[in-house]
C-alpha positions as CSV (number, residue, x, y, z in Angstrom):
1,M,13.0,60.3,134.3
2,Q,14.2,60.5,130.7
3,T,11.4,63.0,129.8
4,S,12.5,65.4,132.5
5,R,15.9,65.8,130.8
6,N,14.4,66.3,127.3
7,P,14.8,69.9,126.3
8,T,11.6,69.8,124.4
9,F,9.6,68.6,127.4
10,P,7.0,71.4,128.1
11,A,7.8,73.7,131.1
12,S,4.4,73.2,132.7
13,L,4.9,69.4,132.7
14,R,8.5,69.8,134.1
15,R,7.1,71.9,137.0
16,R,4.4,69.3,137.7
17,H,7.1,66.6,137.6
18,M,9.3,68.6,140.1
19,L,6.3,69.1,142.3
20,R,5.4,65.4,142.4
21,L,9.0,64.7,143.4
22,A,8.9,67.2,146.2
23,V,5.6,65.9,147.5
24,A,6.9,62.3,147.4
25,S,10.1,63.4,149.3
26,A,8.0,65.2,151.9
27,A,5.8,62.2,152.4
28,A,8.9,60.0,153.0
29,S,10.4,62.5,155.4
30,G,7.3,63.3,157.4
31,L,7.3,67.1,156.4
32,P,4.0,68.9,155.9
33,L,2.9,68.3,152.3
34,A,1.3,71.7,151.8
35,S,4.3,73.8,152.8
36,V,6.8,71.7,150.8
37,A,4.6,71.6,147.7
38,Q,4.1,75.4,147.8
39,A,7.9,75.9,148.2
40,A,8.6,73.6,145.3
41,S,6.0,75.3,143.2
42,D,7.3,78.9,144.0
43,K,10.9,77.9,143.2
44,A,10.0,76.0,140.0
45,A,8.1,79.0,138.7
46,F,10.8,81.6,139.3
47,P,11.7,83.6,137.3
48,T,8.8,84.1,135.0
49,K,9.9,87.4,133.5
50,A,12.9,89.7,133.3
51,L,14.5,90.8,136.6
52,R,15.0,94.5,137.3
53,V,18.1,95.5,139.3
54,V,17.7,99.0,140.7
55,V,21.1,100.8,141.3
56,P,21.2,104.0,143.4
57,F,24.0,105.5,141.4
58,A,24.5,106.9,137.9
59,P,25.9,104.7,135.1
60,G,29.7,104.3,135.0
61,G,30.6,104.2,138.6
62,A,32.1,101.1,140.4
63,T,28.7,100.0,141.8
64,D,27.0,100.3,138.5
65,V,29.8,98.4,136.7
66,L,29.5,95.5,139.2
67,A,25.7,95.6,139.0
68,R,25.9,95.1,135.3
69,S,28.4,92.4,135.5
70,V,26.4,90.4,138.1
71,S,23.1,91.1,136.3
72,D,24.5,89.8,133.0
73,R,25.6,86.6,134.7
74,L,22.3,86.2,136.5
75,G,20.4,86.6,133.3
76,Q,22.5,83.8,131.7
77,Q,22.0,81.5,134.7
78,L,18.3,82.1,135.2
79,G,17.3,82.2,131.5
80,Q,15.7,85.6,131.9
81,P,17.3,89.0,131.3
82,A,18.3,91.0,134.3
83,I,18.0,94.7,133.4
84,V,19.9,97.4,135.4
85,D,17.7,100.4,136.3
86,N,19.8,103.4,137.5
87,R,18.0,105.6,140.0
88,P,20.6,108.0,141.3
89,G,19.8,110.8,143.8
90,A,18.4,111.4,147.3
91,A,21.3,109.4,148.9
92,G,19.9,106.1,147.5
93,L,16.4,106.6,148.8
94,L,14.8,106.6,145.3
95,A,16.2,103.3,144.4
96,C,15.3,101.6,147.7
97,D,11.8,103.0,147.6
98,A,11.3,101.6,144.1
99,V,12.2,98.1,145.3
100,A,10.3,98.4,148.6
101,K,7.1,99.2,146.7
102,A,7.5,96.6,144.0
103,A,5.7,93.2,143.8
104,A,7.1,90.8,146.4
105,D,8.0,88.1,143.8
106,G,11.8,88.4,143.6
107,H,11.8,90.0,140.2
108,T,12.8,93.5,141.5
109,L,16.1,93.8,143.3
110,T,18.5,96.6,144.4
111,L,22.3,96.4,144.4
112,G,23.3,99.0,146.9
113,T,25.7,99.9,149.7
114,T,25.8,99.9,153.5
115,S,24.7,103.5,153.3
116,T,21.8,103.1,150.9
117,M,20.4,100.0,152.5
118,L,21.3,100.3,156.2
119,S,22.6,103.5,157.7
120,N,20.3,105.9,155.7
121,Q,17.5,105.2,158.2
122,F,19.6,107.0,160.8
123,M,20.4,109.9,158.5
124,F,16.8,110.9,157.6
125,K,13.9,111.5,160.0
126,K,11.3,110.2,157.6
127,L,11.6,107.4,155.0
128,S,8.8,106.4,152.7
129,Y,9.6,102.7,153.5
130,D,10.8,100.6,156.4
131,P,14.2,99.0,155.5
132,Q,13.6,96.2,158.0
133,K,10.2,95.3,156.7
134,D,10.2,96.4,153.1
135,L,13.6,95.0,152.0
136,V,14.9,91.5,152.5
137,P,18.7,90.8,152.3
138,V,19.7,88.3,149.6
139,M,23.5,88.3,149.2
140,R,26.5,90.6,149.6
141,I,28.6,91.0,146.5
142,C,31.7,92.2,148.2
143,W,33.4,93.9,151.1
144,A,34.1,97.6,150.5
145,P,37.0,98.5,152.8
146,I,38.3,102.0,152.7
147,V,41.9,103.2,153.1
148,L,43.2,106.0,155.3
149,V,45.8,108.1,153.4
150,T,48.0,111.1,154.1
151,N,49.7,113.5,151.8
152,A,53.4,112.4,151.5
153,Q,54.4,115.7,153.1
154,I,53.3,114.5,156.5
155,P,56.2,112.7,158.2
156,V,54.3,109.6,159.2
157,R,54.3,106.0,157.9
158,N,52.0,104.0,160.1
159,L,48.9,104.5,162.3
160,Q,51.0,104.9,165.5
161,E,53.0,107.7,164.0
162,L,49.9,109.4,162.6
163,M,48.1,109.3,165.9
164,A,51.2,110.9,167.6
165,Y,51.2,113.6,164.9
166,I,47.5,114.3,165.4
167,S,48.0,114.5,169.2
168,A,50.8,117.0,168.8
169,N,48.7,119.2,166.5
170,K,45.4,119.3,168.4
171,G,42.9,121.8,166.9
172,K,45.1,122.4,163.8
173,L,44.2,119.6,161.5
174,S,41.5,118.8,159.0
175,Y,40.4,115.6,157.4
176,G,38.4,114.9,154.3
177,S,35.7,112.4,153.4
178,Y,33.3,111.8,150.5
179,G,30.2,113.1,152.4
180,I,28.6,113.7,155.8
181,G,27.7,110.4,157.4
182,S,29.8,108.4,155.0
183,Q,31.9,105.6,156.5
184,G,35.0,107.7,155.8
185,H,33.6,110.5,157.9
186,L,32.7,108.1,160.7
187,V,36.2,106.5,160.8
188,L,38.1,109.8,161.0
189,A,35.6,111.3,163.4
190,S,36.3,108.3,165.7
191,L,40.0,108.8,165.3
192,S,39.7,112.5,166.2
193,N,37.6,111.6,169.3
194,L,40.1,108.8,170.3
195,T,43.0,111.3,170.2
196,Q,40.9,114.2,171.5
197,A,42.4,116.1,168.6
198,D,39.4,118.2,167.7
199,M,40.1,117.8,163.9
200,S,37.8,119.6,161.4
201,H,35.8,117.6,158.9
202,I,35.7,118.7,155.3
203,A,32.8,116.9,153.6
204,Y,33.3,116.8,149.8
205,K,30.7,116.0,147.2
206,G,32.2,112.7,146.2
207,E,35.7,111.3,146.2
208,A,37.1,113.1,143.1
209,P,37.4,116.6,144.6
210,M,38.7,115.2,147.9
211,V,41.4,113.2,146.1
212,Q,42.4,116.3,144.0
213,D,43.0,118.3,147.2
214,L,44.9,115.4,148.8
215,V,47.2,115.1,145.9
216,G,47.6,118.9,145.6
217,G,48.5,119.3,149.2
218,Q,45.5,121.4,150.2
219,L,44.3,118.5,152.4
220,M,46.7,116.4,154.5
221,M,44.5,113.5,155.4
222,G,41.5,111.7,154.0
223,I,39.9,108.3,153.5
224,G,38.3,106.7,150.5
225,S,38.2,103.7,148.1
226,I,41.1,101.9,146.5
227,L,39.7,102.6,143.1
228,S,40.1,106.4,143.6
229,L,43.3,106.4,145.6
230,K,45.5,103.5,144.5
231,Q,47.2,105.2,141.5
232,H,48.3,108.1,143.8
233,I,49.5,105.7,146.4
234,D,51.5,103.8,143.8
235,S,53.0,107.1,142.5
236,G,54.1,108.1,146.0
237,K,52.0,111.2,146.2
238,L,49.8,109.7,148.9
239,R,50.8,107.3,151.7
240,A,48.5,104.5,152.7
241,I,48.3,104.2,156.5
242,S,45.6,101.7,157.2
243,F,42.5,99.8,156.0
244,T,39.2,99.4,157.7
245,G,37.6,95.9,158.0
246,P,38.8,92.5,159.3
247,N,41.4,91.6,156.7
248,R,44.1,93.1,154.4
249,V,43.0,93.9,150.8
250,P,44.5,92.0,147.8
251,A,45.0,95.2,145.8
252,L,47.3,96.7,148.5
253,P,48.6,93.7,150.4
254,D,51.3,95.5,152.3
255,V,48.9,98.0,154.0
256,P,47.8,96.7,157.4
257,T,44.4,97.0,158.9
258,F,43.5,99.2,161.9
259,A,43.1,96.0,164.0
260,E,46.6,94.8,163.1
261,Q,47.9,98.2,164.4
262,G,46.2,97.7,167.7
263,H,42.8,99.4,167.2
264,R,39.8,97.1,167.2
265,E,37.1,99.7,167.9
266,D,33.9,99.2,165.8
267,A,34.6,102.2,163.7
268,F,37.8,100.7,162.4
269,T,36.9,97.0,162.2
270,I,33.5,97.2,160.6
271,S,33.5,97.2,156.8
272,G,31.1,98.5,154.3
273,W,29.7,96.2,151.6
274,L,27.8,96.1,148.4
275,G,24.8,93.8,148.5
276,I,21.6,92.7,146.9
277,A,18.2,93.0,148.5
278,A,14.7,92.1,147.3
279,T,11.3,93.4,148.1
280,G,10.1,92.5,151.6
281,G,7.7,89.6,151.7
282,T,9.5,87.8,148.8
283,P,8.9,84.0,149.3
284,A,11.8,82.4,151.2
285,P,12.5,79.8,148.5
286,V,12.9,82.6,145.9
287,V,15.3,84.5,148.2
288,E,17.3,81.3,148.7
289,Q,17.4,80.7,144.9
290,L,18.5,84.2,144.2
291,G,21.2,83.9,146.9
292,A,22.5,80.7,145.4
293,E,22.5,82.2,141.9
294,V,24.4,85.3,143.0
295,R,27.0,83.2,144.8
296,K,27.4,81.1,141.6
297,A,27.9,84.3,139.6
298,L,30.5,85.6,142.0
299,L,32.5,82.4,141.6
300,T,32.9,82.9,137.9
301,R,36.3,84.2,136.8
302,E,34.7,87.2,134.9
303,V,32.6,88.6,137.8
304,N,35.3,87.8,140.4
305,A,37.9,89.8,138.4
306,R,35.5,92.8,138.0
307,V,35.1,92.9,141.8
308,L,38.9,92.8,142.4
309,V,39.6,95.4,139.7
310,A,37.1,97.8,141.4
311,G,39.2,97.5,144.6
312,F,36.7,95.4,146.5
313,V,37.0,91.9,148.1
314,P,34.6,89.3,146.7
315,F,32.1,87.9,149.3
316,T,31.6,84.3,148.1
317,D,30.6,82.6,151.3
318,D,27.5,84.7,152.1
319,S,23.9,83.5,152.4
320,P,20.5,85.2,152.9
321,A,20.5,84.0,156.6
322,R,24.0,85.3,157.3
323,F,23.3,88.6,155.5
324,Q,20.1,89.0,157.6
325,A,21.9,88.2,160.9
326,D,24.8,90.7,160.1
327,W,22.3,93.3,159.0
328,K,20.6,93.2,162.4
329,R,23.9,93.0,164.3
330,E,25.3,96.0,162.5
331,L,22.3,98.3,162.8
332,P,23.1,99.6,166.3
333,I,26.8,99.9,165.5
334,W,26.1,102.3,162.5
335,K,23.5,104.2,164.6
336,K,26.1,104.8,167.4
337,L,28.9,105.8,165.0
338,L,26.7,108.4,163.4
339,A,25.6,109.8,166.8
340,D,29.2,109.8,168.0
341,A,30.2,111.8,164.9
342,G,27.5,114.3,165.6
343,V,25.4,113.5,162.6
344,Q,21.9,114.7,163.1
345,P,19.0,113.2,161.0
346,T,17.6,115.7,158.5
């Protein structure tokens, strides 16, 4: 036992030692020796080289910053570098495709969003990969709730007042989002349908131009991330009405959720997330190991702080099994929300 703690003990001998322990344990418990031995061998041998974390966005954005923070920590914990590979474009399809077609050994991961890893399959008629078969969920990094805001010129201060205002101005109002099929689009399309207000959707190419029009008064209502909107909420130029998701957000603790204001429809209670997935077929012990290491990274003060500063909510109690179950549960919800918003696959 002393040799296994010796830092100069060769890696190959350490792996054989761990394998003997696993086999002995399996014999004592009555488990099949072959399966336990293989699982122990897979886990002991991972990682054998640098990890590649494929990010579907350009460098500098919130997702990229979090990917680098988590990757740096993973590299320290696993003893192998974790290199971020930015693959922006095509709504995240390029990044997911790169991971889907990589070797199924856990060394290639993607850190993406609900859109890039889940709802894209309902946005496009043909994908070069099958998300359910070619990607395997590992761990969610954080919740990504979005906040509904109005320009301060609108005389409303909560969701009830906003819905009354919308109902009194049917056919006259527009709302903005950061793209067709985005969660922001789906939330406000649902609000329009709920009030039968026939609001017009203005799809911007990203949040920045939408926020500019909101602050300038060219747009009266929109929805987006805390990172983009908080400074304008704090200045009083925009008024925060409600958050999506199950809970309030630490960055704006006084802003209630839709559910708190009486609306528990799927469009308002479901929350986007940022998560990590590996190539489909990656051995289960490796997926479990990756999940445990990501959770460990999220519990560090540095990574946790990065998540909060970006306006997200750390997800520290996730697991591969829970992620997989929620992924399957959410699939029909996102499919229906897209259909209800009139989004047609292209």
